[in-house]
N, C-alpha and C positions, 0 to 999 in steps of 0.2 A: 596393658594399653589403657590410658585414661583419657582418650580423645573425647569421650562423651561429656567431659567436664570443661572442655575448652570452649571459649566464646565462639559463637557462630557468626561469621561475618558475611558480607555481601558475596553472593556466589560469583563464580567466573561467568563471563558473558556467553560462553559456549560450553557444550558438554565436556565432561571428563570421559574419555574413551579408553577402555581396556581391551586390547586385542589378545584373545587366548584365555580360555577358561580352565587351565590346568590347576595344579595345586596352588601356586602363588597367585595366578590371575583371579581365580574364583574367590580366594580369601580376601584379596585386595578389593575387588569390586563389591563384595558383600559388606565389608567394613565401611567403604566409601558411601554405599547406599544408606547404611544405618546412620552414619554421621550427618549426612546432608538431608536426611528424612525431614519432610515438612518445609524445606526451603525450595527456592526456584531452581536450584542446581540439578541438572540432569546428569545421571551417571549411566553409561552404556557399556555393555559387554558384547563383543563380537566373537563368535566362534563358529566353525564349520560343522560342528557336531551339535546334537540336541541334548546330550546328557554328559555328565562328568563322572568318571571313575578315577579314583586315586591311582596314578600311574604305577607306583610300586606294587600294586595288586593286579596288574594286567595278566601276569603269569597265572594267577588263580582263576581269572576269567577263562583263560585259554584251557586250563586243565578241567574246569567245570566245578571247582570248589567254591567259586563265588559267582552269584547270579547278578549280572549287571543291571537287569531290569528291576531287581529288588534293592540292591546296594548302591546303585548309581544315583546321581543327583540330576533331576530334570532342570535344565537351565531356566526354562520359561516359568515353571512353578516357583523355583527358588528366587527368581528375579521379582516376582509379584509380592513375595513375602519380605523382601529386603530392600525395597524402594529403588531398584535400578531396572533398566530396560535391556532386554536381550534381543539381539539381532542375529539371525542365522545367516551365515555366509563366510566367504573366505576373502580376507583382505589381500590385495595384490599390488597396490600402489599407494604412494604417499606424495602429497604436494605440500611442502613446508611453507611456501609463500601464501597459499590460500588456507593453510591449516585444515586440510581435508585428507581423509583416507578413502580409497576406492574399494568397493566390495564387488567381486565378480558376479556375473549373472548366475542365478541359482536354477539349475535344471533338475527334473525328476530322473528316475532311473531309465526312462525311455527317451531322454534327451529333450523333453519339452520344457519350455521356460516356465518357471514358477514365479520368480522375481527377477526383474531386469537389473542391470548394473546400477549401483547406487553410490552416492558420495555422502560421507558423514563428516560434519565439521567438528572440530575439537578446540578446547583451550589447553587442556593437558592430555597427552597421549601416552599410553603405557603399552609397550610390547611385552607380553607374557606368554609367548607361544610355546615354550618348552622346546623339546628336541625331536628330531626324526632320525630314522635309521640311516647310517652311512654305509653304503654298499661297496665303497672303494673301487667301483667299476668292475667288480668280480663277474666273470662271464656266467650267464644263465641265472643270475641271482634273482632278478626281478620277476622272471617267469616261473621260477620253481621254488621260491621260498616264501614263507610267511614272516612278515615283520611285526613284532609286538610293540608298535608305537601308537596304536589307537585301539579303542575298545572294539570297533568293528572288526579289525584284523584278528584280535584275540578271540572274538566270537566265531569268526570264520574258521580259525584253527580248531576250535572246540568241535564244531560241526564235522570237520574233516577227521578229527580224532575219533569221534563216535562212529563215523562211517567205517574207518579203518578197523576198529574193534569189532564192528558188526561183520565185516568180511572174515575175520578170524573165527568168529563164533559160528558162522554158517558155511564156511568153506574149509574142509579138512585138508585141502592141498596147500593151504598157506601155513607154513610152519612158524614164521615169525613176523612181527611188525618191527621194522627198523625205523627208528626216529633219530635224526641228527640235529643237534643244537649247536650252532656255530657261535662261539663266544662264551668264554668262561667267567664273565662278570656275574654280578648278583642276579640279574634276570635269568641268565642261562642256568646257573646253579640251582636257583629256586624252582625254575620250571621243571628241570630234570627230576627233582625230588617229588614235585606235585604229580608228575605223570605216573610215577611208581604208585603213589597213593591212589590215583584214579583207577589204575588197573586192579588194585586190591578191592576197591569199593564196587566195581562193576560185577565182581563175582557174586556179591550179595544180591544183585539185581538180575540174576539169571544168566549172566555171561560166564557159564561154568567152563568154557573152553579158553577163557582169557586167564592167563597167569603170568607171573613175573618171568617165568622161563621162556615164554613166547614173546616177551617184550625186550627188545634190544635197543638201548638208548646209548648213543655216543655223544659225549660232550667234547667239542673240539675247540681248542684254544691255541692261538698263534704264538703267544709268549711262553715263557718257561714255567709259568704256574697260573692257576686259576685265581680269581679275586685279586688281581694285581694291585688295586688301590688300597687294599686292606693289609694289615700286618701279616707277616708270613705265618705266624703261629695260628692265626684265625683261618687262613687259607688251608693250612695243613689239617686242621681239625675238620673243616668242611670236606676236604678231600677224603679223609678216612671214613666219614659218614656216607659219602657218595659211593664209595667202594663197597661198603656194607650193604647198600641198597641195590648193588649189582649194576651200577652205572659205569660205563667205560669212559675213562677220562683220557683224552689225548692232548698233551701239551707239545709245544714246539711244532705244531702242525698247521701249515698255512693252506687254506682252501683256495684253489685257483679257478675252479669251475663247479657249477651245480647243475645237475640234470634232474629229470623227474624220477630217476631211480638210483642215482649214486652221486657221491662227491668225488671230485678229483683233487688230490693234494699236490703240493709243490714237489714232493719227493717221488711222484709218479704213482702213488698208491690210490686205490679206489675204495670207497666206503659205501656200502648199500644204504639207501634211505628212501622210504616211501613218503615220509613227512619230514620236511626240513624247515627249521626255524633259524633265522638270522638275528643274532643278538650281540654282534661283535663290535659295534661302534655307533656313535651318535654325532649329529651335527645340528645346527639350527636350520630351519627351512630355507631352501635355495632362494626364494624370492626376497629374503632379507638382505642378500648381498648387495650393498650399495643402495638400498631402497631410499628414494627421496634425497639422495646425496649424503646419507648418513655414513659415518665411518664404520666399517665392519671388518672382522677378522677373517682368516682363511676358511674357518669352518662356518662361516655365515653369521656368527654371533655379532651383535651390535656392541661396539666399544662404548663403555660408560665410564664416567668419573666416579669419585668416591661417594657421591651423593646419588648414584644410579641414574644420573642424567646422561643422555647421549652427548658425545663430545661436540657435535655440530649444532645441537638445539637443546637449550635448557628446559624447554617445555615438553620434551619427549623423554620418557624414561624407558628402561628395559630391565626386566627382572627374570630370575630363573635361568633355565638352560640356554636361553637365547641371548643372554648378556655376558659379554667378556669383561669381567670385573677384576681389578687388582685392588685389594684393600690398602688402607694407609700403612699397614705393616708389611706390605709387599706380598701378601698371600693371594694366589690365584684361586678364585672361588670355584670349587668343584660343582659339577652338575648333579646335585642331590636334592631330595625333597626338603631336607632341613634348610638348605640354602634358599630355596624358593620361599619357604615359610618366613624366614628371617628377612629376606628382601622385600616381601610383601608388606611386612610391618614397617620397615624403614621407608619404603616408598609412600605408604599411607601418611606417616608423620611428615614427610617432606612436601607432599602435595598440600596438606593442610597448612603447613608452615608457609608455603608460597601464598596461599589465600590470606593468611594472617600477616604477611610481610614480615615474617620472623626468620632467623637464621636456620639454615638446613642442617640436618644431622648426617655425619658421615656414616657409611655402612661398614660395620666390622663383622666379619664372618666368625662365628663361634662353632667349632667342631665338637659335637657331643658324642662322636663315635659312630660306628656302623654296626648294624645287625643283619645277618643273613638267616632267613627262615627256611628250613628244609622240611616243609609241610608240617604235619603233626609229629614227625619223628623227633626232631630236635631243632634248636636254633643255636647259632654261634655268633660272636661278635666282640667288639671292644667298646668300652665306655671311656670318654675322655674326662679326666678330672679338671674342674674349673679353676682350682687354685694352683696345684703343682704341675698341671699339664701332663701328668702321667696317665697311662692307659691301664684299664683293668679288663682282663679277659673274662667273658661270661659265656655260659652255654646252658643248654637244657631249658628247664621251665622258666628260670629267671630271664634268660635271653628272650624267650617267647613272649613273656609279659612286657618286656621293654619294647619289643617289635610291635606288639598290638597297641601299646601306649602311644607310639608315634602316629598311628592312624587315628586314635581317639583324639589326639591334639588337633589334627586336621578337622575332624568332625566338630569339635568344640568351637573352632574358629568359624565354622560355617553356621552351626545351629545353636550354639550356646550349651551350657552344662546340662540343663534339664532335658532338652530334646535329645541330646546325645545319650543321656541315661535311658530315655525311653527307647531309643534305637537299639541300645545294648540289650534291654529287656526283651524287645521283640525278636532280636537275633537269637537269644537263648530259647525263646518259645519256638522259633522256626526250626531249630535243631531237632526238636521233638516232633513237630508237625509236618515238616517238609523233608524230602530226601536229602541225604548228605552230599549228593552229587547232582549237578544239573544234567538231566538226561535228555535234553532236547536242544 
């Protein structure tokens, strides 16, 4: 990115507003803030959460191997250092004619008003909301499952997990802890492996009654194999590793009902579960469906053109999981972190191009492959060749290095190389100074 060398022109007459501080949204608003620093242009980020955690790592927050309070990014602090404004709240409406978005009234946990409903004007608006869990209307799901689509949900699962292990430790009448993970995609597979690692680490902290034999993890997938979007040989390698870890993998198994003690499957079987995680599908947030008259897809995604502008308004962009995008080559962009990263860079260039009255750049998705991390045990995945488009299977330490590198790229986009190096250095020190597992 060489935007810092571009001439800076007269700012837009109203703020640039980015809704959603996920991987793509936070990278975009950070770079916009830096580019327009010192000018009259105001850049605003709106998010309903106070901190950012890279979504592909939420399973580590749930298992306790990642502490969101340490590794998360505080929006307010980050905004002050990168010349943009952060507003806490949830957008629920859009007025294209007035070029305004509405933010719901913000209440505290007791229901008392903190901030009333507000309206924010914009010149350029970017929806970067990411995705939420799609429950497909499954009976009992909302009441009895944890969805790993927010940091708060992941932290709640971690608390429930520690309590469940404590029951095993203190109650000899409990023979096993049954955990069900519904969905055999990357999140489900990675969480299953992390939970095994958590049970091993707890033994070193005095939970001597906790063992892998007393942990029963069921990974349930409705299709005929896990990791459906990935090549079959990658899925088979991951499946073999999961079996070594003692994880029960059930394919071709459709869950029709979830209770607080078991799952009901389509074939009439029941599966015991004291803790259930749903990771079986995603969609864009419901309020995006037709918001402000914008065209949206069935899964609530906003339909965009090849420049990432919504089809009904060229001043409104959508990036990441909430964008339904078909590239000029006819490729449907998948909901991945690398897509969000690439879209953020493209949207940045096009927003600046609009201000400079220059031609826009079409977005072209580049697939670099996918890596699945099975905790510290191993990693598997495939890398996509840039020239011959052939894939290369990798596993073990090399795959783990590539997996970590993807996160470091995100940190570099937010903090720059030097600060990211310091973060890595502090992380290594923390491995020595702090517990290997979050215990609270």
